[in-house]
C-alpha positions in Angstrom: 0.0 0.0 0.0 2.7 2.5 0.9 4.5 1.7 -2.4 1.3 2.4 -4.4 0.7 5.7 -2.5 4.3 6.8 -3.1 4.0 5.8 -6.8 0.8 7.9 -7.3 2.2 10.9 -5.4 5.4 10.7 -7.6 3.3 10.5 -10.7 1.4 13.7 -9.8 4.6 15.5 -8.9 6.1 14.6 -12.3 3.0 15.5 -14.3 2.3 18.9 -12.8 2.6 21.7 -15.5 4.5 24.9 -15.1 1.4 27.0 -14.1 0.6 24.5 -11.3 -2.3 22.8 -13.0 -2.6 19.2 -14.2 -3.6 18.7 -17.8 -5.1 15.3 -18.7 -7.3 14.5 -21.7 -11.1 14.9 -21.3 -11.9 12.1 -23.7 -15.4 11.7 -25.0 -15.5 9.2 -27.8 -15.2 10.3 -31.4 -18.1 12.8 -31.9 -16.0 15.9 -31.6 -13.3 14.4 -33.9 -16.0 13.7 -36.5 -17.6 17.1 -36.3 -14.2 18.8 -36.6 -13.5 17.1 -39.9 -16.9 18.2 -41.2 -16.4 21.7 -39.9 -12.9 22.2 -41.5 -14.2 20.9 -44.8 -17.4 23.0 -44.7 -15.3 26.2 -43.9 -12.6 25.2 -46.4 -9.9 25.8 -43.9 -6.4 25.4 -45.4 -3.4 24.0 -43.7 -5.2 21.4 -41.6 -4.5 18.2 -43.6 -2.3 16.7 -40.9 -4.9 17.3 -38.3 -7.6 15.8 -40.5 -5.5 12.7 -41.3 -4.8 12.3 -37.5 -8.5 12.5 -36.7 -9.3 10.0 -39.5 -6.7 7.6 -38.0 -8.3 7.9 -34.5 -11.8 7.4 -35.8 -10.9 4.3 -37.9 -9.1 2.7 -35.0 -12.2 2.7 -32.9 -14.4 1.0 -35.4 -15.8 -2.4 -34.3 -15.6 -5.6 -36.4 -19.3 -5.3 -37.3 -18.7 -1.9 -38.9 -20.2 0.1 -36.0 -18.8 2.6 -33.5 -19.6 2.5 -29.8 -19.9 5.1 -27.1 -18.3 2.6 -24.6 -16.9 -0.9 -24.9 -19.9 -3.0 -23.8 -22.6 -1.0 -25.6 -24.9 -3.4 -27.3 -23.9 -4.0 -31.0 -23.0 -0.4 -31.6 -24.3 3.2 -31.6 -26.2 4.3 -34.6 -25.6 8.1 -34.3 -21.9 7.6 -33.7 -21.7 5.3 -36.7 -23.4 7.8 -38.9 -21.2 10.6 -37.7 -18.0 8.5 -38.2 -19.1 7.3 -41.7 -20.0 10.9 -42.8 -16.8 12.4 -41.3 -14.5 9.8 -42.9 -16.1 10.3 -46.3 -15.9 14.1 -45.9 -12.2 13.9 -45.1 -11.5 12.8 -48.7 -9.1 10.2 -47.5 -11.5 7.3 -47.2 -13.4 5.6 -50.0 -17.0 4.3 -49.3 -16.2 1.1 -51.1 -13.6 0.0 -48.5 -14.8 -3.0 -46.5 -15.0 -1.1 -43.2 -17.1 1.6 -44.8 -19.4 -0.9 -46.4 -19.8 -2.7 -43.1 -20.7 0.7 -41.5 -23.2 1.4 -44.2 -24.8 -2.0 -43.6 -25.0 -1.4 -39.9 -26.7 2.0 -40.4 -29.3 0.7 -42.8 -30.0 -2.4 -40.6 -30.7 0.0 -37.7 -33.1 2.3 -39.5 -30.9 4.7 -41.3 -30.6 8.5 -40.7 -34.1 8.9 -39.3 -33.2 6.9 -36.2 -30.3 9.0 -35.2 -30.4 11.4 -32.2 -31.5 15.0 -32.6 -28.0 16.6 -32.7 -26.9 14.2 -35.4 -29.9 15.2 -37.5 -29.2 18.9 -37.0 -25.6 18.4 -38.2 -26.9 16.4 -41.2 -29.4 19.1 -42.0 -26.8 21.8 -41.9 -24.6 19.9 -44.3 -27.5 19.2 -46.7 -27.9 15.5 -45.9 -31.3 15.7 -44.1 -34.4 17.8 -44.5 -35.2 20.4 -41.9 -38.7 19.7 -40.5 -41.6 21.7 -41.8 -42.8 22.2 -38.3 -40.4 23.7 -35.6 -41.8 23.0 -32.1 -40.1 26.0 -30.5 -40.2 29.2 -32.7 -37.4 31.7 -32.2 -39.9 34.2 -30.7 -39.8 32.0 -27.6 -36.6 34.0 -26.8 -38.8 37.0 -26.1 -41.0 35.4 -23.4 -40.3 37.1 -20.1 -38.9 35.2 -17.1 -42.3 35.7 -15.4 -44.0 33.5 -18.1 -44.7 29.9 -16.9 -42.2 28.6 -19.5 -39.3 30.6 -20.7 -35.8 30.2 -22.1 -34.2 30.4 -18.7 -36.2 27.4 -17.5 -33.7 25.3 -19.6 -30.4 24.4 -18.1 -27.4 26.6 -19.0 -26.0 23.7 -21.1 -29.2 23.4 -23.0 -29.4 27.1 -23.6 -25.9 27.3 -25.0 -26.9 24.7 -27.6 -30.4 25.8 -28.2 -29.7 29.4 -28.9 -27.7 28.6 -32.1 -30.2 25.9 -33.0 -33.1 28.3 -32.8 -31.4 30.4 -35.5 -30.5 27.5 -37.6 -34.0 25.9 -37.5 -35.7 29.3 -38.1 -33.6 29.8 -41.2 -33.7 26.1 -42.1 -30.1 26.7 -42.9 -28.2 24.3 -45.1 -24.8 24.7 -46.6 -24.0 21.8 -48.9 -20.5 21.9 -50.5 -19.2 20.0 -53.5 -16.7 18.1 -51.5 -19.2 16.7 -49.0 -20.5 13.1 -49.7 -24.1 12.2 -50.4 -25.8 10.1 -47.8 -29.2 9.9 -49.5 -28.8 6.1 -49.8 -29.0 6.0 -45.9 -32.5 7.6 -46.0 -34.2 4.2 -45.8 -37.8 5.4 -45.3 -39.9 7.9 -47.2 -41.2 9.2 -43.9 -37.8 10.2 -42.6 -38.5 13.1 -40.2 -37.0 14.9 -37.2 -40.1 13.9 -35.1 -42.6 11.1 -35.2 -46.4 11.7 -35.0 -46.3 10.0 -31.6 -43.7 12.5 -30.4 -45.7 15.4 -31.6 -48.7 14.2 -29.7 -46.6 13.7 -26.5 -45.4 17.3 -26.5 -48.5 19.0 -27.7 -49.1 20.5 -24.2 -45.7 22.1 -24.1 -46.2 23.6 -27.6 -49.6 24.9 -26.6 -48.0 26.8 -23.7 -45.3 28.3 -25.9 -47.7 29.3 -28.6 -50.0 31.0 -26.1 -47.0 33.0 -24.9 -45.8 34.0 -28.3 -49.3 35.0 -29.4 -49.5 37.3 -26.4 -46.4 39.3 -27.4 -47.2 42.8 -28.5 -45.9 43.9 -31.8 -45.9 43.2 -35.6 -44.9 39.6 -36.4 -41.9 40.6 -38.5 -40.6 43.1 -35.9 -41.0 40.4 -33.2 -39.1 38.0 -35.4 -36.2 40.3 -36.0 -36.1 41.2 -32.3 -36.0 37.5 -31.4 -33.1 36.9 -33.9 -31.2 39.9 -32.4 -31.7 38.7 -28.9 -30.6 35.2 -29.7 -27.4 36.5 -31.5 -26.7 38.8 -28.5 -27.2 35.9 -26.1 -24.4 34.0 -27.9 -22.1 36.9 -28.3 -22.3 37.9 -24.6 -21.3 34.3 -23.6 -18.3 33.8 -25.9 -15.3 32.9 -23.8 -11.9 34.6 -24.3 -10.7 31.6 -26.4 -13.6 32.1 -28.8 -15.8 29.1 -27.7 -19.4 29.5 -26.7 -19.4 28.8 -22.9 -16.4 26.6 -23.4 -18.5 23.7 -24.9 -17.6 22.1 -28.3 -21.2 21.4 -29.5 -22.5 24.9 -28.8 -19.5 26.4 -30.5 -19.9 24.2 -33.6 -23.6 25.2 -33.9 -22.8 28.8 -33.2 -20.4 28.9 -36.1 -23.2 27.8 -38.5 -25.8 30.1 -36.8 -23.6 33.1 -37.7 -23.0 31.8 -41.2 -26.8 31.6 -41.6 -27.0 35.3 -40.7 -24.6 36.3 -43.5 -21.3 36.3 -41.6 -18.4 35.3 -43.8 -16.4 32.2 -43.3 -13.4 34.4 -42.2 -15.4 36.7 -39.9 -13.5 37.2 -36.6 -16.2 35.4 -34.5 -16.0 32.4 -36.7 -12.2 32.4 -37.0 -11.9 32.8 -33.2 -14.4 30.0 -32.6 -12.4 27.6 -34.9 -9.2 28.6 -33.1 -10.9 27.9 -29.8 -11.9 24.5 -30.9 -8.4 23.8 -32.1 -7.0 25.0 -28.7 -8.8 22.1 -27.1 -7.0 19.5 -29.1 -4.9 17.0 -27.1 -2.8 14.0 -28.1 -3.8 10.5 -27.1 -1.4 7.9 -28.2 -0.4 8.6 -31.8 -3.6 10.5 -32.7 -5.1 13.9 -31.9 -8.4 14.2 -30.1 -10.6 17.3 -30.0 -11.8 17.6 -26.4 -15.4 18.7 -25.7 -13.9 21.1 -23.2 -10.8 21.1 -21.0 -10.9 19.7 -17.4 -7.9 21.5 -15.9 -9.6 23.2 -13.0 -11.5 20.0 -12.1 -8.3 17.9 -12.3 -6.2 20.4 -10.4 -8.7 20.8 -7.5 -9.1 17.0 -7.1 -5.3 16.3 -7.3 -4.3 19.0 -4.9 -6.9 17.6 -2.5 -5.8 14.0 -3.0 -2.2 14.8 -2.4 -3.0 16.6 0.8 -5.2 13.7 1.9 -2.1 11.5 1.3 0.1 13.6 3.5 1.7 16.1 1.2 2.0 19.3 3.2 0.0 22.3 2.1 3.1 24.4 2.2 5.0 22.1 -0.2 5.8 23.7 -3.6 3.5 21.3 -5.5 0.5 22.3 -3.5 1.3 26.0 -3.4 1.6 26.0 -7.2 -1.6 24.1 -7.6 -3.5 26.3 -5.3 -2.1 29.5 -6.8 -3.4 28.2 -10.1 -6.9 27.6 -8.6 -6.8 31.0 -7.0 -6.5 32.6 -10.5 -9.5 30.6 -11.8 -12.1 31.7 -9.2 -14.9 33.6 -11.0 -15.4 37.3 -10.4 -18.0 38.0 -13.1 -21.7 37.5 -12.8 -23.2 34.7 -15.0 -26.6 33.3 -15.8 -26.7 31.7 -12.4 -27.5 35.1 -11.0 -31.0 35.0 -12.6 -32.1 32.2 -10.2 -29.8 33.3 -7.4 -29.8 37.1 -7.1 -27.9 39.3 -4.6 -25.0 36.9 -4.3 -21.4 37.9 -5.2 -19.5 35.6 -7.6 -17.1 33.2 -6.0 -17.4 29.8 -7.7 -15.1 27.9 -10.0 -15.8 26.4 -13.5 -14.8 23.1 -14.9 -12.6 24.3 -17.7 -9.4 26.3 -17.9 -11.2 28.7 -20.2 -14.4 29.0 -18.3 -15.0 32.5 -16.8 -18.8 32.9 -16.5 -20.3 29.4 -15.9 -19.2 28.2 -12.4 -20.6 25.0 -10.9 -21.0 23.6 -7.4 -18.9 20.5 -7.8 -15.8 22.3 -9.1 -16.3 25.0 -6.5 -16.2 22.5 -3.6 -13.2 20.7 -5.3 -11.3 23.9 -5.3 -12.3 24.8 -1.8 -11.1 21.4 -0.5 -7.8 22.0 -2.1 -7.2 25.5 -0.6 -8.8 24.7 2.8 -5.5 24.4 4.7 -4.0 27.4 2.9 -6.5 29.8 4.4 -4.8 29.5 7.8 -1.3 30.0 6.3 -2.0 32.8 3.8 -4.5 35.5 4.5 -4.9 36.1 0.7 -6.8 32.8 0.6 -9.3 33.8 3.3 -11.3 36.1 1.1 -11.3 33.5 -1.7 -12.5 30.9 0.7 -15.3 33.1 2.2 -16.6 34.1 -1.3 -16.5 30.4 -2.4 -18.3 29.2 0.7 -21.0 31.8 0.4 -21.6 31.0 -3.3 -21.9 27.3 -2.7 -24.3 27.8 0.2 -26.5 30.1 -1.8 -26.8 27.5 -4.6 -28.9 25.0 -2.5 -32.2 24.3 -4.3 -35.5 24.8 -2.6 -35.9 21.0 -2.3 -32.8 20.8 -0.1 -30.4 19.3 -2.6 -27.7 20.9 -4.8 -27.7 21.3 -8.6 -24.6 21.7 -10.8 -25.0 25.2 -12.4 -28.2 27.0 -11.4 -30.8 27.0 -8.7 -34.3 25.4 -9.2 -33.9 24.6 -12.9 -36.2 21.7 -12.7 -39.2 22.5 -15.0 -40.7 19.0 -15.6 -42.8 20.1 -18.5 -39.6 20.4 -20.5 -39.1 16.7 -20.4 -42.0 16.4 -22.9 -39.6 17.6 -25.6 -38.9 14.9 -28.2 -35.2 14.4 -27.4 -33.7 11.1 -26.1 -32.9 11.3 -22.4 -34.2 14.9 -22.5 -33.9 15.4 -18.7 -30.1 15.2 -18.9 -30.1 18.0 -21.5 -32.8 20.4 -20.4 -32.8 20.2 -16.6 -30.3 20.9 -13.8 -32.0 19.4 -10.8 -30.7 18.4 -7.4 -28.7 15.2 -7.7 -27.4 12.7 -5.1 -23.8 13.0 -6.2 -23.7 16.8 -6.0 -25.6 16.9 -2.8 -23.5 14.2 -1.2 -20.2 15.8 -2.3 -21.4 19.2 -1.0 -22.4 17.8 2.4 -19.1 16.1 2.6 -17.3 19.4 2.0 -19.4 21.2 4.6 -19.0 18.4 7.1 -15.3 17.9 6.8 -14.1 21.4 6.0 -16.3 23.9 7.8 -17.6 24.3 11.4 -21.2 24.2 10.4 -23.3 22.2 12.9 -25.1 19.0 11.8 -28.2 20.8 13.1 -27.8 23.7 10.8 -31.0 24.0 8.8 -29.2 24.0 5.5 -27.4 20.7 6.4 -30.6 19.1 7.7 -32.5 19.9 4.5 -29.7 18.4 2.4 -29.6 15.3 4.5 -33.4 14.8 4.4 -33.4 15.3 0.6 -30.5 12.8 0.2 -32.1 10.1 2.4 -35.3 10.5 0.4 -33.4 9.7 -2.8 -32.1 6.3 -1.7 -33.2 3.5 -4.0 -34.9 0.4 -2.5 -31.8 -1.7 -3.1 -29.7 0.7 -1.0 -27.9 2.6 -3.8 -28.1 6.1 -5.1 -27.9 7.1 -8.7 -25.8 10.0 -10.0 -25.7 12.8 -12.6 -22.1 13.2 -13.4 -20.5 9.7 -12.8 -21.1 6.1 -13.6 -23.5 5.6 -12.0 -24.9 3.8 -8.9 -21.4 3.2 -7.4 -20.6 6.9 -7.9 -23.9 8.1 -6.5 -23.6 5.8 -3.5 -20.1 6.8 -2.8 -21.0 10.5 -2.9 -24.2 10.1 -0.8 -22.7 7.9 1.9 -19.5 9.8 2.4 -21.6 13.0 2.5 -24.1 11.7 5.1 -21.4 10.4 7.4 -19.4 13.6 7.3 -22.4 15.6 8.7 -23.0 13.3 11.6 -25.2 10.5 10.2 -24.3 7.3 12.2 -22.6 4.4 10.3 -25.4 2.3 12.0 -28.2 4.3 10.4 -30.4 2.0 8.3 -29.7 3.9 5.1 -25.9 3.5 5.6 -26.1 -0.2 6.4 -28.3 -0.8 3.4 -25.8 0.9 1.1 -23.0 -1.2 2.6 -25.0 -4.4 1.9 -25.6 -3.3 -1.7 -21.8 -2.6 -2.2 -20.9 -6.0 -0.7 -23.2 -7.7 -3.2 -21.8 -5.7 -6.1 -18.2 -6.7 -5.3 -16.6 -8.8 -8.1 -14.5 -12.0 -7.8 -11.3 -10.1 -8.6 -11.8 -8.1 -5.4 -12.9 -4.8 -6.9 -15.9 -3.2 -8.5 -16.8 -2.2 -12.0 -20.0 -0.7 -13.4 -21.3 -0.5 -16.9 -22.5 2.6 -18.6 -25.5 0.5 -19.5 -26.7 1.2 -15.9 -27.6 4.7 -16.6 -29.4 3.9 -19.9 -31.4 1.0 -18.4 -31.8 2.6 -14.9 -30.7 -0.6 -13.1 -27.4 -1.7 -11.8 -25.3 -3.5 -14.5 -21.9 -4.7 -13.5 -18.9 -5.0 -15.8 -17.3 -8.4 -16.0 -14.0 -6.9 -14.6 -13.3 -4.2 -12.0 -12.0 -0.7 -12.7 -9.6 1.1 -10.4 -11.9 4.1 -10.2 -15.1 2.2 -9.3 -13.1 0.1 -6.8 -11.7 3.3 -5.2 -15.2 4.8 -4.8 -16.7 1.6 -3.3 -13.7 1.1 -1.1 -13.8 4.6 0.2 -17.4 4.1 1.3 -16.6 0.9 3.1 -13.6 2.5 4.8 -15.7 5.5 5.9 -18.3 3.1 7.4 -16.0 0.6 9.0 -14.7 0.5 12.6 -12.3 -2.3 11.7 -10.8 -3.8 8.5 -13.2 -6.2 6.8 -12.6 -9.0 4.2 -14.3 -6.8 1.6 -11.9 -3.9 2.3 -8.9 -6.2 2.2 -10.0 -7.6 -1.2 -10.5 -4.0 -2.6 -7.1 -2.9 -1.3 -5.4 -5.9 -2.9 -7.0 -5.1 -6.2 -5.8 -1.5 -6.1 -2.3 -2.1 -4.7 -1.5 -5.1 -7.0 -2.8 -3.2 -10.1 -4.9 -6.1 -11.2 -7.1 -4.2 -13.7 -7.2 -5.2 -17.3 -6.1 -2.8 -20.0 -9.6 -2.1 -21.4 -11.0 -1.1 -18.1 -8.5 1.8 -17.9 -10.1 3.4 -21.0 -13.7 2.7 -19.8 -15.7 5.9 -19.2 -16.3 6.7 -15.5 -18.0 10.0 -16.2 -21.3 10.9 -17.9 -22.8 14.0 -19.4 -26.0 12.7 -21.0 -27.4 9.1 -20.9 -27.1 7.4 -24.2 -25.0 10.2 -25.8 -22.1 11.6 -23.7 -19.7 9.4 -21.7 -16.3 10.6 -20.4 -13.0 8.9 -19.9 -11.1 11.0 -17.4 -7.5 10.0 -17.8 -6.8 11.3 -14.2 -9.4 9.2 -12.4 -7.5 5.9 -12.2 -4.8 7.7 -10.2 -6.8 10.3 -8.2 -9.4 8.1 -6.6 -7.2 5.2 -5.7 -4.8 7.7 -4.0 -7.8 9.1 -2.0 -9.1 5.7 -0.9 -5.6 4.4 0.0 -4.9 7.6 2.0 -8.2 7.3 3.9 -7.4 3.7 4.7 -3.9 4.6 6.0 -5.2 7.5 8.0 -8.0 5.5 9.6 -6.4 2.1 10.3 -2.6 2.8 10.5 
């Protein structure tokens, strides 16, 4: 155990960058790589052939033997949308011929699974922009929706900030029914296998009729001539995007919103070399990292998140807060605290900024999880350096103010949980449009308050958080999650949070969670959970353990235990003997949207084992 702790500490010492941060790939499949090839070809950007060849190499490597591409290794058969995106991008590159065996196999898979009509909504939008798919005659949300006031029962700010950043450009594109076919792009008409190919089915239209009725009533009540209102809505939507462009040119630091923003401005007459578009492309290119021998276009960067977690993990493992590595890391975090008001203020007025964002380039979109990660990292520095005290106080106040009315904590904004929006015809729509309280964020926030502040367990804020979290426990003893995979992550966050604020290890909820974890332990001594869990909403184990899942589960058992148990010993053995298989290291442990976005954090297999081993050592040695 000591050797493994030392190895991990040494690894982090070695990999810290000059500015004090840690930079690891934020890897999310191939979608961004595919879209970047399409984007560069559509914009006819010169001088990027080596990048395009590298992206082609990466995409081809990930194709399955049946011709499909997957979002994660054990996804059933393959993922239709990913396969369509890969097929289109490879043909668009100009370096791959559709008659190659791998491309013919991909085509067969696409047709066998229903063709372009069965892809998810964002894939259809990309295909419509490129002239491969027809925009729907009927747009469920007209752009005038942007003009509805915040007092209206349903308005733009009822959507999550992530949804808004993607929907704003989509409103413009859909309003214009913008398409920009180019001679170099391939023709996918042979993949339209049904004459009724459409964005939305008749059944879907019926399901969300109620939401459309509310929107239509609101739009009809707007005062003004239709054309004037239309132009005002367009202007407001463009302004919304312009005001949220980050210094690196991306829209709120997200790849997808930036991609759609580029085409939204093109649809409004902006030239391909306009500064906004050039800066956006450069922003996307600035997020390219190298994985093995191929480039990968990251969806965003994860520097703040990684640095907060690693600084915390090192300190848990006994690295002094005054050591150069921690001082450099915390100085970096200090420079990334937000000082500008963002959209979060709309639902949480009269609070000063003080949170942290996820990405190195994020300046206006803080979140609760990154904020508590940064605060954990700088906690000890506040008593050694008075400069950190103000940072600490602002951060604490901001996190406290973000508690939802139901008692839990969201990611980005308070009380963004308008259930009517889940009627929209988008797969797993709740992950896109809502930002509700979640067990993982609530548990992590309680853990922070319990272990790093002097708040009493009887504090009303803490009690409301505890009550909400206990209410969310599933009948089998687990909790689900919003940002990790899935029941193991949620259970880890919930239990460690509850214990830190005074809930007894003997509490029935804690004992039930422990029993669930015991049952989930695998024969190799560790734990491993499939991404299928979050799609099917039931626990599905991997056939082999992962270091990250094992560390989370082990950390729970260590926190509960008064003595070392056989289950703990088996988990320790798995981590310290590095018994994991190669494929589990690349398995996604994070999630953004069920069935669409899964994240392989390259840092997690080192961070969380170090935390679990340090907690074991601190408690039992």
